[in-house]
C-alpha positions as semicolon CSV with decimal commas, in nm:
position;residue;x (nm);y (nm);z (nm)
1;X;1,269;0,319;1,581
2;X;1,309;0,198;1,939
3;X;1,211;-0,103;2,142
4;X;1,023;-0,070;2,467
5;X;1,308;-0,182;2,691
6;X;1,141;-0,502;2,809
7;X;1,375;-0,790;2,900
8;X;1,652;-0,828;2,645
9;X;1,891;-1,117;2,590
10;X;2,256;-1,115;2,494
11;X;2,252;-1,485;2,414
12;X;2,110;-1,449;2,064
13;X;2,215;-1,248;1,762
14;X;1,946;-1,024;1,620
15;X;1,828;-1,081;1,264
16;X;1,872;-0,781;1,036
17;X;1,707;-0,779;0,694
18;X;1,695;-0,479;0,460
19;X;1,827;-0,265;0,745
20;X;1,549;-0,364;0,985
21;X;1,658;-0,553;1,297
22;X;1,424;-0,789;1,478
23;X;1,452;-0,698;1,849
24;X;1,649;-0,968;2,030
25;X;1,424;-0,993;2,335
26;X;1,257;-1,266;2,532
27;X;0,915;-1,139;2,422
28;X;1,008;-1,160;2,054
29;X;1,156;-1,507;2,086
30;X;0,853;-1,638;2,274
31;X;0,615;-1,481;2,022
32;X;0,809;-1,638;1,737
33;X;0,797;-1,981;1,901
34;X;0,426;-1,946;1,981
35;X;0,326;-1,854;1,626
36;X;0,571;-2,089;1,452
37;X;0,415;-2,385;1,631
38;X;0,074;-2,292;1,494
39;X;0,138;-2,159;1,143
40;X;0,264;-2,332;0,831
41;X;0,540;-2,185;0,616
42;X;0,292;-1,988;0,405
43;X;0,148;-1,785;0,695
44;X;0,467;-1,766;0,899
45;X;0,681;-1,633;0,614
46;X;0,402;-1,394;0,518
47;X;0,378;-1,266;0,876
48;X;0,751;-1,209;0,899
49;X;0,743;-1,022;0,567
50;X;0,461;-0,808;0,704
51;X;0,689;-0,705;0,991
52;X;0,980;-0,612;0,765
53;X;0,768;-0,440;0,502
54;X;0,570;-0,257;0,769
55;X;0,887;-0,139;0,941
56;X;1,036;-0,030;0,609
57;X;0,721;0,164;0,519
58;X;0,731;0,321;0,863
59;X;1,092;0,427;0,820
60;X;1,007;0,577;0,481
61;X;0,712;0,767;0,630
62;X;0,900;0,879;0,941
63;X;0,679;0,681;1,178
64;X;0,850;0,585;1,503
65;X;0,721;0,263;1,660
66;X;0,794;0,007;1,926
67;X;0,939;-0,269;1,710
68;X;0,852;-0,538;1,964
69;X;0,485;-0,449;1,946
70;X;0,492;-0,419;1,568
71;X;0,659;-0,760;1,549
72;X;0,396;-0,926;1,766
73;X;0,117;-0,759;1,570
74;X;0,262;-0,874;1,239
75;X;0,329;-1,226;1,362
76;X;-0,019;-1,280;1,511
77;X;-0,221;-1,100;1,244
78;X;-0,330;-1,414;1,054
79;X;-0,332;-1,658;1,345
80;X;-0,711;-1,665;1,327
81;X;-0,684;-1,853;0,997
82;X;-0,506;-2,151;1,153
83;X;-0,655;-2,486;1,255
84;X;-0,640;-2,404;1,625
85;X;-0,874;-2,105;1,581
86;X;-1,101;-2,219;1,300
87;X;-1,386;-2,332;1,523
88;X;-1,464;-1,972;1,604
89;X;-1,757;-1,789;1,452
90;X;-1,605;-1,447;1,508
91;X;-1,407;-1,255;1,250
92;X;-1,071;-1,425;1,208
93;X;-0,903;-1,089;1,269
94;X;-1,057;-1,077;1,617
95;X;-0,937;-1,430;1,692
96;X;-0,580;-1,330;1,612
97;X;-0,615;-1,007;1,807
98;X;-0,747;-1,191;2,113
99;X;-0,464;-1,445;2,096
100;X;-0,208;-1,164;2,083
101;X;-0,382;-0,978;2,370
102;X;-0,372;-1,285;2,594
103;X;-0,014;-1,364;2,497
104;X;0,106;-1,012;2,573
105;X;-0,069;-0,983;2,907
106;X;0,070;-1,323;3,011
107;X;0,418;-1,191;2,933
108;X;0,391;-0,873;3,138
109;X;0,300;-0,623;2,868
110;X;0,072;-0,339;2,973
111;X;-0,292;-0,330;2,868
112;X;-0,229;-0,006;2,679
113;X;0,044;-0,167;2,467
114;X;-0,157;-0,486;2,421
115;X;-0,454;-0,276;2,306
116;X;-0,243;-0,121;2,027
117;X;-0,146;-0,466;1,907
118;X;-0,509;-0,583;1,932
119;X;-0,627;-0,295;1,716
120;X;-0,349;-0,342;1,462
121;X;-0,457;-0,702;1,407
122;X;-0,832;-0,648;1,429
123;X;-0,825;-0,364;1,175
124;X;-0,576;-0,501;0,923
125;X;-0,849;-0,586;0,670
126;X;-1,034;-0,258;0,719
127;X;-0,895;-0,013;0,461
128;X;-0,883;0,358;0,522
129;X;-0,875;0,354;0,903
130;X;-0,547;0,212;1,045
131;X;-0,328;0,467;0,868
132;X;-0,470;0,740;1,095
133;X;-0,397;0,554;1,420
134;X;-0,080;0,481;1,618
135;X;0,222;0,356;1,428
136;X;0,201;0,000;1,560
137;X;-0,154;-0,017;1,423
138;X;-0,088;0,161;1,095
139;X;0,221;-0,037;1,003
140;X;0,072;-0,384;1,042
141;X;-0,176;-0,282;0,774
142;X;0,099;-0,118;0,568
143;X;0,300;-0,441;0,577
144;X;-0,004;-0,647;0,480
145;X;-0,090;-0,409;0,197
146;X;0,262;-0,428;0,057
147;X;0,289;-0,806;0,076
148;X;-0,065;-0,903;-0,031
149;X;-0,192;-0,613;-0,243
150;X;0,130;-0,460;-0,373
151;X;0,039;-0,120;-0,226
152;X;0,364;0,064;-0,165
153;X;0,560;-0,189;-0,373
154;X;0,745;0,080;-0,567
155;X;0,811;0,282;-0,252
156;X;1,060;0,014;-0,149
157;X;1,376;-0,049;-0,348
158;X;1,426;-0,370;-0,543
159;X;1,714;-0,446;-0,309
160;X;1,490;-0,413;-0,002
161;X;1,219;-0,631;-0,152
162;X;1,474;-0,890;-0,258
163;X;1,634;-0,903;0,087
164;X;1,300;-0,966;0,257
165;X;1,175;-1,224;0,009
166;X;1,509;-1,405;0,004
167;X;1,482;-1,458;0,379
168;X;1,109;-1,535;0,363
169;X;1,018;-1,657;0,014
170;X;0,674;-1,629;-0,142
171;X;0,638;-1,927;-0,379
172;X;0,299;-1,921;-0,558
173;X;0,196;-1,678;-0,286
174;X;-0,100;-1,508;-0,454
175;X;-0,285;-1,833;-0,517
176;X;-0,194;-1,991;-0,183
177;X;-0,284;-1,693;0,035
178;X;-0,624;-1,659;-0,134
179;X;-0,694;-2,025;-0,056
180;X;-0,581;-1,970;0,303
181;X;-0,827;-1,679;0,335
182;X;-1,105;-1,892;0,186
183;X;-1,031;-2,197;0,401
184;X;-1,013;-1,988;0,718
185;X;-1,351;-1,826;0,654
186;X;-1,564;-2,078;0,468
187;X;-1,728;-2,205;0,790
188;X;-1,813;-1,850;0,906
189;X;-1,915;-1,663;0,591
190;X;-2,140;-1,427;0,786
191;X;-1,831;-1,272;0,950
192;X;-1,703;-1,142;0,617
193;X;-1,986;-0,890;0,582
194;X;-1,833;-0,551;0,511
195;X;-1,478;-0,690;0,482
196;X;-1,240;-0,773;0,199
197;X;-1,290;-1,143;0,268
198;X;-1,640;-1,126;0,124
199;X;-1,466;-1,089;-0,212
200;X;-1,258;-1,398;-0,140
201;X;-1,558;-1,616;-0,056
202;X;-1,745;-1,481;-0,357
203;X;-1,468;-1,623;-0,576
204;X;-1,402;-1,950;-0,393
205;X;-1,727;-2,058;-0,226
206;X;-1,988;-2,158;-0,487
207;X;-2,290;-2,120;-0,257
208;X;-2,173;-1,798;-0,089
209;X;-2,438;-1,527;-0,069
210;X;-2,327;-1,178;0,019
211;X;-2,516;-0,988;0,285
212;X;-2,651;-0,683;0,108
213;X;-2,617;-0,371;0,323
214;X;-2,895;-0,193;0,136
215;X;-3,134;-0,485;0,185
216;X;-3,044;-0,505;0,555
217;X;-3,160;-0,145;0,589
218;X;-3,471;-0,192;0,378
219;X;-3,585;-0,510;0,555
220;X;-3,509;-0,420;0,915
221;X;-3,802;-0,394;1,159
222;X;-3,823;-0,014;1,174
223;X;-4,159;0,091;1,024
224;X;-4,045;0,398;0,831
């Protein structure tokens, strides 16, 4: 796996966990600072694990990616759940994708590269699609699936999993991440239609009413 060759620094030592090295570049450091200022330990540690698990799954599958772009995608993927973005009434995935897009363009990344990151974030709760797209898109979802759903858990060694979770622990993670999903979406329940977060709100929001796809079709204004 290679980095894109954007500005690199020799002033910092790269972090290597489970054989995956975080690129030691200005872009990566600025992305880390940007997200760390806005996310609590729960989301930040989760996002870092998504990068490492995604990169490990990519290595296992023989997928070559730009690690800088994968890192930014992983780090920004849940930013839409944070306080700064919770006033939106768009899907939280789109809020994170837009934040990453703006960040990348401001730091000299091409629109083509920024678009890959945007898609990786926007599609990370849409099963069955990202795996067929570019590696930077596919592996954000792969990292999320490993960390949240346990998909691909046994494809990684116990030593690899232990290395990642030792650096970025997951105390009471299942309960806490579900509450983070619920809290980040409770004011915009309509945006969860057709997504996995409809299940979350169904469990945690007493007055939540699912939009029924069949009824949308039956009750729409077409006369047939």
